N, C-alpha and C positions, 0 to 999 in steps of 0.2 A: 652653832656658834651662839654665844650669848653676849649681848651688849649691856653693860651695867652703866646706868646714868649716874651722874654725881647727885649727891643728896640735894634736894631742892632745885633740880634742873628745871629751867623754864619750859613751859608747855611748847613753845615754838621750837626749841632745840629737840625735844622728843619727837615732834611731828616731822621735823626735817630729817631725822634719822630714819623714821618709818618710811618716809618718801624715798630716801636713797635706796633703802632695801628693796622696796617695791619696784622702783625704776630699774633695778638690776635683775628683775625677774624672779626675785625671792619672796618668800612669805615672812611677814613680821607678826609675832605674837606678843602682845603687850601685857605686862603684869605690873600693875601699879601697887606698890606697897606703901606703908606709912612713911618710911624715910627715903626709899629709892624706887626708881622705876627700872625694870629689867625687860629687855626685848629679846625674845628668842628668834633666831633667824633659821629658816628652814628652806632647803633647796640644794642645788648643785654645789658640791664642795669646792670645785675650782672657782666658781663665781664668788663664793664666800671669801676665799683667800684673796682674790683680786680686790674685793671691796673692803677687806679688813683694815688696810692702812688708811683709807679714806675715813672710815668710821672712827678709828683711834684718834685722828687729828681733828675731829669735829667738836665744836663747842658743846659742853655739857656731858661729854662722855668721860667716865672715870676709867673704864677698862673694857677690853674686848677679850672674851675667853673662847678658846677653841675646844670643842668637845671631841676627844680623840676616838671614842668608841660610840657606835650607834646607840642612841637612847631609846629604850622601849618601855 
């Protein structure tokens, strides 16, 4: 799963998303670009799906993308 933050998202919003992901027992991989920050979420697919709605409703989140095939 990939969480795309809004352009110019506040640092506190990004940190809150990373915290939510880690509290759910998943790993967060932060990639900070010039315009946007993207957070890769790694872990159990069932847990990610449960967390998805909460992430989508969080401040600073533009969208949450599900990866349908395993990425290697």
